[in-house]
N, CA, C and O atoms as a printed pandas DataFrame, in Angstrom:
     atom_number atom_name residue_name chain_id  residue_number  x_coord  y_coord  z_coord
0              1         N          MET        A               1  -23.273  -15.387   -9.995
1              2        CA          MET        A               1  -22.948  -15.014   -8.767
2              3         C          MET        A               1  -21.869  -15.824   -7.968
3              4         O          MET        A               1  -20.951  -15.283   -7.350
4              5         N          LEU        A               2  -22.053  -17.040   -8.038
5              6        CA          LEU        A               2  -21.022  -17.890   -7.534
6              7         C          LEU        A               2  -19.724  -17.799   -8.135
7              8         O          LEU        A               2  -18.725  -17.968   -7.437
8              9         N          PHE        A               3  -19.630  -17.527   -9.470
9             10        CA          PHE        A               3  -18.270  -17.466  -10.027
10            11         C          PHE        A               3  -17.684  -16.158   -9.408
11            12         O          PHE        A               3  -16.498  -16.165   -9.079
12            13         N          ALA        A               4  -18.367  -15.143   -9.245
13            14        CA          ALA        A               4  -17.990  -13.914   -8.856
14            15         C          ALA        A               4  -17.331  -14.023   -7.385
15            16         O          ALA        A               4  -16.378  -13.328   -7.034
16            17         N          THR        A               5  -17.873  -14.843   -6.693
17            18        CA          THR        A               5  -17.532  -15.199   -5.175
18            19         C          THR        A               5  -16.334  -15.851   -5.293
19            20         O          THR        A               5  -15.338  -15.354   -4.768
20            21         N          LEU        A               6  -16.263  -16.948   -5.933
21            22        CA          LEU        A               6  -15.191  -17.614   -6.169
22            23         C          LEU        A               6  -13.794  -16.658   -6.829
23            24         O          LEU        A               6  -12.633  -16.806   -6.449
24            25         N          TYR        A               7  -14.128  -15.947   -7.598
25            26        CA          TYR        A               7  -13.055  -14.941   -7.967
26            27         C          TYR        A               7  -12.407  -13.994   -6.902
27            28         O          TYR        A               7  -11.237  -13.627   -6.793
28            29         N          GLU        A               8  -13.513  -13.706   -6.150
29            30        CA          GLU        A               8  -12.978  -12.613   -5.166
30            31         C          GLU        A               8  -12.194  -13.591   -4.064
31            32         O          GLU        A               8  -11.181  -13.100   -3.565
32            33         N          ILE        A               9  -12.514  -14.714   -3.712
33            34        CA          ILE        A               9  -11.786  -15.634   -2.880
34            35         C          ILE        A               9  -10.190  -15.868   -3.543
35            36         O          ILE        A               9   -9.142  -15.718   -2.916
36            37         N          VAL        A              10  -10.301  -16.208   -4.745
37            38        CA          VAL        A              10   -8.926  -16.599   -5.607
38            39         C          VAL        A              10   -8.180  -15.253   -5.364
39            40         O          VAL        A              10   -7.022  -15.293   -4.949
40            41         N          GLN        A              11   -8.827  -14.004   -5.616
41            42        CA          GLN        A              11   -8.143  -12.733   -5.892
42            43         C          GLN        A              11   -7.303  -12.458   -4.397
43            44         O          GLN        A              11   -6.145  -12.078   -4.222
44            45         N          TYR        A              12   -8.334  -12.796   -3.442
45            46        CA          TYR        A              12   -7.827  -12.497   -2.058
46            47         C          TYR        A              12   -6.547  -13.396   -1.879
47            48         O          TYR        A              12   -5.493  -12.860   -1.539
48            49         N          LEU        A              13   -6.612  -14.704   -2.092
49            50        CA          LEU        A              13   -5.428  -15.524   -2.032
50            51         C          LEU        A              13   -4.193  -15.096   -2.831
51            52         O          LEU        A              13   -3.022  -15.239   -2.479
52            53         N          ILE        A              14   -4.630  -14.569   -3.920
53            54        CA          ILE        A              14   -3.483  -14.104   -4.868
54            55         C          ILE        A              14   -2.684  -12.867   -4.155
55            56         O          ILE        A              14   -1.456  -12.792   -4.101
56            57         N          ASN        A              15   -3.502  -12.016   -3.675
57            58        CA          ASN        A              15   -2.974  -10.687   -2.818
58            59         C          ASN        A              15   -1.982  -11.264   -1.718
59            60         O          ASN        A              15   -0.823  -10.868   -1.591
60            61         N          ILE        A              16   -2.579  -12.248   -0.939
61            62        CA          ILE        A              16   -1.765  -12.753    0.080
62            63         C          ILE        A              16   -0.281  -13.246   -0.376
63            64         O          ILE        A              16    0.761  -12.939    0.202
64            65         N          ILE        A              17   -0.386  -13.998   -1.423
65            66        CA          ILE        A              17    0.711  -14.496   -1.870
66            67         C          ILE        A              17    1.817  -13.446   -2.455
67            68         O          ILE        A              17    3.042  -13.499   -2.344
68            69         N          VAL        A              18    1.063  -12.545   -3.066
69            70        CA          VAL        A              18    2.018  -11.425   -3.620
70            71         C          VAL        A              18    2.638  -10.586   -2.421
71            72         O          VAL        A              18    3.809  -10.219   -2.517
72            73         N          PHE        A              19    2.008  -10.324   -1.477
73            74        CA          PHE        A              19    2.300   -9.605   -0.131
74            75         C          PHE        A              19    3.632  -10.622    0.465
75            76         O          PHE        A              19    4.649  -10.103    0.925
76            77         N          VAL        A              20    3.471  -11.942    0.389
77            78        CA          VAL        A              20    4.467  -12.648    1.106
78            79         C          VAL        A              20    5.672  -12.741    0.160
79            80         O          VAL        A              20    6.810  -12.819    0.623
80            81         N          VAL        A              21    5.448  -12.735   -1.079
81            82        CA          VAL        A              21    6.659  -12.529   -2.144
82            83         C          VAL        A              21    7.629  -11.450   -1.726
83            84         O          VAL        A              21    8.827  -11.561   -1.466
84            85         N          ILE        A              22    6.649  -10.102   -1.716
85            86        CA          ILE        A              22    7.452   -8.849   -1.303
86            87         C          ILE        A              22    7.937   -8.851   -0.043
87            88         O          ILE        A              22    8.991   -8.228    0.091
88            89         N          VAL        A              23    7.460   -9.394    0.980
89            90        CA          VAL        A              23    8.045   -9.341    2.237
90            91         C          VAL        A              23    9.421  -10.362    2.295
91            92         O          VAL        A              23   10.419  -10.105    2.969
92            93         N          GLN        A              24    9.259  -11.509    1.484
93            94        CA          GLN        A              24   10.586  -12.326    1.528
94            95         C          GLN        A              24   11.675  -11.603    0.699
95            96         O          GLN        A              24   12.871  -11.749    0.951
96            97         N          PHE        A              25   11.202  -10.799   -0.323
97            98        CA          PHE        A              25   12.304  -10.003   -1.044
98            99         C          PHE        A              25   12.839   -9.039   -0.346
99           100         O          PHE        A              25   14.063   -8.914   -0.375
100          101         N          VAL        A              26   12.069   -8.187    0.399
101          102        CA          VAL        A              26   12.704   -7.024    1.374
102          103         C          VAL        A              26   13.417   -7.854    2.468
103          104         O          VAL        A              26   14.538   -7.447    2.772
104          105         N          LEU        A              27   13.035   -8.753    2.994
105          106        CA          LEU        A              27   13.820   -9.517    4.058
106          107         C          LEU        A              27   15.075   -9.989    3.474
107          108         O          LEU        A              27   16.101   -9.753    4.113
108          109         N          SER        A              28   15.165  -10.640    2.325
109          110        CA          SER        A              28   16.343  -11.172    1.904
110          111         C          SER        A              28   17.443  -10.039    1.430
111          112         O          SER        A              28   18.660  -10.224    1.457
112          113         N          LEU        A              29   16.842   -8.927    1.027
113          114        CA          LEU        A              29   17.666   -7.804    0.825
114          115         C          LEU        A              29   18.242   -7.144    2.161
115          116         O          LEU        A              29   19.373   -6.657    2.160
116          117         N          LEU        A              30   17.507   -7.140    3.199
117          118        CA          LEU        A              30   17.947   -6.676    4.416
118          119         C          LEU        A              30   19.105   -7.660    5.044
119          120         O          LEU        A              30   20.069   -7.278    5.709
120          121         N          ILE        A              31   18.796   -8.991    4.689
121          122        CA          ILE        A              31   19.827   -9.902    5.136
122          123         C          ILE        A              31   21.182   -9.871    4.401
123          124         O          ILE        A              31   22.245  -10.086    4.984
124          125         N          SER        A              32   21.086   -9.598    3.124
125          126        CA          SER        A              32   22.244   -9.659    2.176
126          127         C          SER        A              32   22.860   -8.124    2.614
127          128         O          SER        A              32   24.086   -8.121    2.726
128          129         N          PHE        A              33   22.360   -7.164    2.808
129          130        CA          PHE        A              33   23.131   -6.100    3.075
130          131         C          PHE        A              33   23.471   -5.752    4.696
131          132         O          PHE        A              33   23.776   -4.630    5.101
132          133         N          ASN        A              34   23.353   -6.914    5.495
133          134        CA          ASN        A              34   23.714   -7.016    6.864
134          135         C          ASN        A              34   22.776   -5.771    7.661
135          136         O          ASN        A              34   23.250   -5.117    8.589
136          137         N          VAL        A              35   21.652   -5.608    7.238
137          138        CA          VAL        A              35   21.033   -4.689    7.954
138          139         C          VAL        A              35   20.339   -5.651    9.303
139          140         O          VAL        A              35   20.327   -5.183   10.441
140          141         N          VAL        A              36   19.890   -6.763    9.052
141          142        CA          VAL        A              36   19.532   -7.858    9.903
142          143         C          VAL        A              36   20.447   -9.074    9.536
143          144         O          VAL        A              36   20.901   -9.234    8.403
144          145         N          ASN        A              37   20.709  -10.016   10.709
145          146        CA          ASN        A              37   21.599  -11.137   10.402
146          147         C          ASN        A              37   20.639  -12.114   10.813
147          148         O          ASN        A              37   19.655  -11.897   11.521
148          149         N          MET        A              38   21.030  -13.318   10.269
149          150        CA          MET        A              38   20.619  -14.708   10.488
150          151         C          MET        A              38   20.839  -15.334   11.838
151          152         O          MET        A              38   20.374  -16.406   12.226
152          153         N          HIS        A              39   21.635  -14.487   12.509
153          154        CA          HIS        A              39   22.055  -15.075   13.920
154          155         C          HIS        A              39   20.642  -14.672   14.944
155          156         O          HIS        A              39   20.368  -15.274   15.982
156          157         N          ASN        A              40   19.990  -13.716   14.466
157          158        CA          ASN        A              40   18.706  -13.385   15.304
158          159         C          ASN        A              40   17.809  -14.564   15.093
159          160         O          ASN        A              40   17.576  -14.715   13.894
160          161         N          GLN        A              41   17.261  -15.401   15.818
161          162        CA          GLN        A              41   16.351  -16.362   15.886
162          163         C          GLN        A              41   14.976  -16.176   15.284
163          164         O          GLN        A              41   14.379  -17.030   14.629
164          165         N          PHE        A              42   14.528  -14.922   15.589
165          166        CA          PHE        A              42   13.350  -14.447   15.075
166          167         C          PHE        A              42   13.385  -14.363   13.442
167          168         O          PHE        A              42   12.627  -14.955   12.674
168          169         N          VAL        A              43   14.453  -13.481   13.107
169          170        CA          VAL        A              43   14.768  -13.222   11.709
170          171         C          VAL        A              43   14.875  -14.612   10.928
171          172         O          VAL        A              43   14.272  -14.831    9.877
172          173         N          ALA        A              44   15.568  -15.364   11.456
173          174        CA          ALA        A              44   15.761  -16.742   10.868
174          175         C          ALA        A              44   14.682  -17.619   10.746
175          176         O          ALA        A              44   14.519  -18.421    9.827
176          177         N          ALA        A              45   13.878  -17.420   11.801
177          178        CA          ALA        A              45   12.667  -18.252   11.689
178          179         C          ALA        A              45   11.615  -17.628   10.541
179          180         O          ALA        A              45   11.116  -18.354    9.682
180          181         N          VAL        A              46   11.367  -16.333   10.626
181          182        CA          VAL        A              46   10.576  -15.862    9.685
182          183         C          VAL        A              46   11.021  -16.070    8.225
183          184         O          VAL        A              46   10.239  -16.358    7.319
184          185         N          TYR        A              47   12.561  -15.870    8.056
185          186        CA          TYR        A              47   13.030  -16.221    6.729
186          187         C          TYR        A              47   12.834  -17.636    6.155
187          188         O          TYR        A              47   12.460  -17.812    4.996
188          189         N          HIS        A              48   13.081  -18.563    6.952
189          190        CA          HIS        A              48   12.765  -19.905    6.615
190          191         C          HIS        A              48   11.345  -20.244    6.338
191          192         O          HIS        A              48   11.004  -20.921    5.367
192          193         N          ALA        A              49   10.462  -19.714    7.292
193          194        CA          ALA        A              49    9.100  -19.918    7.099
194          195         C          ALA        A              49    8.678  -19.376    5.852
195          196         O          ALA        A              49    7.959  -20.100    5.163
196          197         N          LEU        A              50    9.045  -18.007    5.333
197          198        CA          LEU        A              50    8.680  -17.626    4.006
198          199         C          LEU        A              50    9.297  -18.405    2.832
199          200         O          LEU        A              50    8.723  -18.515    1.749
200          201         N          ASN        A              51   10.427  -18.907    3.093
201          202        CA          ASN        A              51   10.954  -19.787    1.921
202          203         C          ASN        A              51   10.198  -21.130    1.835
203          204         O          ASN        A              51   10.109  -21.770    0.787
204          205         N          ALA        A              52    9.673  -21.502    2.988
205          206        CA          ALA        A              52    9.081  -22.822    3.075
206          207         C          ALA        A              52    7.748  -22.710    2.251
207          208         O          ALA        A              52    7.391  -23.584    1.461
208          209         N          ILE        A              53    7.041  -21.553    2.507
209          210        CA          ILE        A              53    5.881  -21.165    1.901
210          211         C          ILE        A              53    5.840  -20.959    0.193
211          212         O          ILE        A              53    4.994  -21.350   -0.611
212          213         N          LEU        A              54    6.918  -20.298    0.006
213          214        CA          LEU        A              54    7.096  -19.860   -1.386
214          215         C          LEU        A              54    7.783  -20.721   -2.204
215          216         O          LEU        A              54    7.642  -20.569   -3.417
216          217         N          ASP        A              55    8.634  -21.762   -1.717
217          218        CA          ASP        A              55    9.414  -22.737   -2.514
218          219         C          ASP        A              55    8.614  -23.347   -3.323
219          220         O          ASP        A              55    8.886  -23.250   -4.520
220          221         N          PRO        A              56    7.513  -24.076   -2.956
221          222        CA          PRO        A              56    6.932  -24.851   -3.907
222          223         C          PRO        A              56    6.117  -24.019   -5.087
223          224         O          PRO        A              56    5.603  -24.555   -6.070
224          225         N          LEU        A              57    6.104  -22.676   -4.806
225          226        CA          LEU        A              57    5.512  -22.042   -6.026
226          227         C          LEU        A              57    6.803  -21.400   -7.042
227          228         O          LEU        A              57    6.619  -21.174   -8.238
228          229         N          LEU        A              58    7.928  -21.194   -6.442
229          230        CA          LEU        A              58    8.904  -20.753   -7.001
230          231         C          LEU        A              58    9.803  -21.733   -7.804
231          232         O          LEU        A              58   10.397  -21.434   -8.839
232          233         N          ARG        A              59    9.823  -22.895   -7.214
233          234        CA          ARG        A              59   10.647  -23.971   -7.735
234          235         C          ARG        A              59   10.506  -24.365   -9.119
235          236         O          ARG        A              59   11.479  -24.445   -9.868
236          237         N          PRO        A              60    9.045  -24.672   -9.562
237          238        CA          PRO        A              60    8.962  -24.690  -10.975
238          239         C          PRO        A              60    9.332  -23.505  -11.845
239          240         O          PRO        A              60    9.691  -23.671  -13.011
240          241         N          ILE        A              61    9.261  -22.522  -11.382
241          242        CA          ILE        A              61    9.566  -21.196  -12.300
242          243         C          ILE        A              61   11.038  -21.417  -12.423
243          244         O          ILE        A              61   11.524  -21.462  -13.553
244          245         N          ARG        A              62   11.808  -21.561  -11.351
245          246        CA          ARG        A              62   13.231  -21.509  -11.444
246          247         C          ARG        A              62   13.896  -22.665  -12.374
247          248         O          ARG        A              62   14.897  -22.450  -13.058
248          249         N          ARG        A              63   13.206  -23.949  -12.320
249          250        CA          ARG        A              63   13.532  -24.681  -13.258
250          251         C          ARG        A              63   13.566  -24.534  -14.726
251          252         O          ARG        A              63   14.407  -24.944  -15.526
252          253         N          ILE        A              64   12.354  -23.785  -14.940
253          254        CA          ILE        A              64   12.270  -23.343  -16.526
254          255         C          ILE        A              64   13.200  -22.123  -16.787
255          256         O          ILE        A              64   13.976  -22.122  -17.743
256          257         N          MET        A              65   13.123  -21.302  -16.095
257          258        CA          MET        A              65   13.972  -19.978  -16.367
258          259         C          MET        A              65   15.539  -20.423  -16.572
259          260         O          MET        A              65   15.964  -21.413  -15.977
260          261         N          PRO        A              66   16.255  -19.764  -17.312
261          262        CA          PRO        A              66   17.497  -19.778  -17.581
262          263         C          PRO        A              66   18.330  -19.096  -16.237
263          264         O          PRO        A              66   17.844  -18.240  -15.498
264          265         N          ASN        A              67   19.542  -19.617  -16.123
265          266        CA          ASN        A              67   20.213  -19.022  -15.103
266          267         C          ASN        A              67   20.901  -17.576  -15.345
267          268         O          ASN        A              67   21.713  -17.286  -16.223
268          269         N          THR        A              68   20.405  -16.814  -14.418
269          270        CA          THR        A              68   20.630  -15.258  -14.653
270          271         C          THR        A              68   21.832  -14.763  -13.652
271          272         O          THR        A              68   22.059  -13.569  -13.460
272          273         N          GLY        A              69   22.561  -15.807  -13.048
273          274        CA          GLY        A              69   23.411  -15.354  -12.140
274          275         C          GLY        A              69   22.965  -15.098  -10.674
275          276         O          GLY        A              69   22.324  -15.905  -10.002
276          277         N          ALA        A              70   23.369  -13.916  -10.276
277          278        CA          ALA        A              70   23.000  -13.802   -8.816
278          279         C          ALA        A              70   21.708  -13.065   -8.609
279          280         O          ALA        A              70   21.361  -12.807   -7.457
280          281         N          ILE        A              71   20.944  -12.695   -9.663
281          282        CA          ILE        A              71   19.628  -12.107   -9.679
282          283         C          ILE        A              71   18.573  -13.322   -9.984
283          284         O          ILE        A              71   18.598  -14.046  -10.979
284          285         N          ASP        A              72   17.703  -13.373   -8.974
285          286        CA          ASP        A              72   16.675  -14.258   -9.204
286          287         C          ASP        A              72   15.292  -13.766   -9.630
287          288         O          ASP        A              72   14.535  -13.253   -8.805
288          289         N          PHE        A              73   14.957  -13.920  -10.919
289          290        CA          PHE        A              73   13.783  -13.084  -11.438
290          291         C          PHE        A              73   12.278  -14.106  -11.236
291          292         O          PHE        A              73   11.164  -13.893  -11.716
292          293         N          SER        A              74   12.676  -15.109  -10.461
293          294        CA          SER        A              74   11.300  -15.932  -10.408
294          295         C          SER        A              74   10.362  -15.391   -9.514
295          296         O          SER        A              74    9.193  -15.588   -9.845
296          297         N          PRO        A              75   10.547  -14.754   -8.457
297          298        CA          PRO        A              75    9.360  -13.941   -7.742
298          299         C          PRO        A              75    8.727  -12.907   -8.654
299          300         O          PRO        A              75    7.522  -12.684   -8.538
300          301         N          MET        A              76    9.435  -12.281   -9.526
301          302        CA          MET        A              76    8.663  -11.303  -10.358
302          303         C          MET        A              76    7.779  -12.181  -11.467
303          304         O          MET        A              76    6.678  -11.759  -11.822
304          305         N          ILE        A              77    8.235  -13.226  -11.910
305          306        CA          ILE        A              77    7.524  -13.938  -12.783
306          307         C          ILE        A              77    6.293  -14.618  -12.075
307          308         O          ILE        A              77    5.268  -14.879  -12.703
308          309         N          LEU        A              78    6.428  -14.860  -10.893
309          310        CA          LEU        A              78    5.238  -15.352   -9.955
310          311         C          LEU        A              78    4.272  -14.280   -9.899
311          312         O          LEU        A              78    3.091  -14.515  -10.156
312          313         N          ILE        A              79    4.696  -13.046   -9.563
313          314        CA          ILE        A              79    3.839  -12.181   -9.369
314          315         C          ILE        A              79    3.035  -11.640  -10.826
315          316         O          ILE        A              79    1.834  -11.379  -10.886
316          317         N          ILE        A              80    3.886  -11.557  -11.818
317          318        CA          ILE        A              80    3.335  -11.446  -13.096
318          319         C          ILE        A              80    2.151  -12.415  -13.565
319          320         O          ILE        A              80    1.089  -12.025  -14.049
320          321         N          GLY        A              81    2.532  -13.797  -13.328
321          322        CA          GLY        A              81    1.587  -14.824  -13.527
322          323         C          GLY        A              81    0.481  -14.709  -12.644
323          324         O          GLY        A              81   -0.619  -14.948  -13.144
324          325         N          LEU        A              82    0.523  -14.391  -11.420
325          326        CA          LEU        A              82   -0.686  -14.278  -10.697
326          327         C          LEU        A              82   -1.524  -13.132  -10.920
327          328         O          LEU        A              82   -2.729  -13.194  -10.674
328          329         N          THR        A              83   -1.007  -12.139  -11.348
329          330        CA          THR        A              83   -1.756  -11.030  -11.766
330          331         C          THR        A              83   -2.498  -11.201  -13.102
331          332         O          THR        A              83   -3.645  -10.775  -13.237
332          333         N          ILE        A              84   -1.781  -11.878  -14.168
333          334        CA          ILE        A              84   -2.496  -12.530  -15.498
334          335         C          ILE        A              84   -3.751  -13.276  -15.005
335          336         O          ILE        A              84   -4.886  -13.050  -15.425
336          337         N          LEU        A              85   -3.407  -14.251  -14.007
337          338        CA          LEU        A              85   -4.546  -15.275  -13.653
338          339         C          LEU        A              85   -5.743  -14.330  -12.955
339          340         O          LEU        A              85   -6.912  -14.642  -13.179
340          341         N          GLY        A              86   -5.500  -13.390  -12.265
341          342        CA          GLY        A              86   -6.598  -12.594  -11.633
342          343         C          GLY        A              86   -7.221  -11.907  -12.627
343          344         O          GLY        A              86   -8.450  -11.851  -12.574
344          345         N          ILE        A              87   -6.544  -11.271  -13.688
345          346        CA          ILE        A              87   -7.212  -10.775  -14.921
346          347         C          ILE        A              87   -8.164  -11.504  -15.613
347          348         O          ILE        A              87   -9.274  -11.067  -15.919
348          349         N          ILE        A              88   -7.702  -12.722  -15.887
349          350        CA          ILE        A              88   -8.436  -13.704  -16.603
350          351         C          ILE        A              88   -9.681  -14.217  -15.835
351          352         O          ILE        A              88  -10.725  -14.362  -16.471
352          353         N          LEU        A              89   -9.640  -14.511  -14.467
353          354        CA          LEU        A              89  -10.635  -14.732  -13.566
354          355         C          LEU        A              89  -11.568  -13.601  -13.475
355          356         O          LEU        A              89  -12.778  -13.828  -13.461
356          357         N          ARG        A              90  -11.097  -12.359  -13.410
357          358        CA          ARG        A              90  -12.206  -11.283  -13.367
358          359         C          ARG        A              90  -12.841  -11.081  -14.695
359          360         O          ARG        A              90  -13.943  -10.534  -14.666
360          361         N          ASN        A              91  -12.387  -11.398  -15.788
361          362        CA          ASN        A              91  -13.097  -11.309  -17.046
362          363         C          ASN        A              91  -14.018  -12.351  -17.101
363          364         O          ASN        A              91  -15.093  -12.082  -17.637
364          365         N          LEU        A              92  -13.831  -13.599  -16.626
365          366        CA          LEU        A              92  -14.786  -14.582  -16.722
366          367         C          LEU        A              92  -15.783  -14.562  -15.679
367          368         O          LEU        A              92  -16.890  -15.033  -15.941
368          369         N          ALA        A              93  -15.523  -14.025  -14.394
369          370        CA          ALA        A              93  -16.627  -13.499  -13.631
370          371         C          ALA        A              93  -17.453  -12.515  -14.145
371          372         O          ALA        A              93  -18.652  -12.568  -13.873
372          373         N          ILE        A              94  -16.966  -11.516  -14.928
373          374        CA          ILE        A              94  -17.847  -10.368  -15.677
374          375         C          ILE        A              94  -18.662  -11.132  -16.571
375          376         O          ILE        A              94  -19.846  -10.805  -16.653
376          377         N          ALA        A              95  -18.210  -12.163  -17.309
377          378        CA          ALA        A              95  -18.669  -12.721  -18.522
378          379         C          ALA        A              95  -19.948  -13.672  -17.979
379          380         O          ALA        A              95  -20.971  -13.805  -18.650
380          381         N          TYR        A              96  -19.800  -14.146  -17.017
381          382        CA          TYR        A              96  -20.750  -15.148  -16.350
382          383         C          TYR        A              96  -21.800  -14.495  -15.468
383          384         O          TYR        A              96  -22.762  -15.129  -15.034
384          385         N          ALA        A              97  -21.577  -13.130  -15.200
385          386        CA          ALA        A              97  -22.491  -12.445  -14.304
386          387         C          ALA        A              97  -23.858  -12.053  -14.802
387          388         O          ALA        A              97  -24.644  -11.472  -14.054
């Protein structure tokens, strides 16, 4: 029972991180296509806050991955890794139930 509760808590945190990654990705696309600009203080604050939250998670992935040019695949690798972690924890929670 305790492991199932811990799994649900970790899964909730994983969902939040995945949501933040997606929001950061969409915001960076909007900035790069000049839909919104960094001269807006709110946009700049949100973008810098999202980067500050995600940078500790993405930096180790970026160090390991080869340079792919202009495309950064580290957010996708982070989402895949978190999804795999969620699957492993779910199966452990089922096994110990």
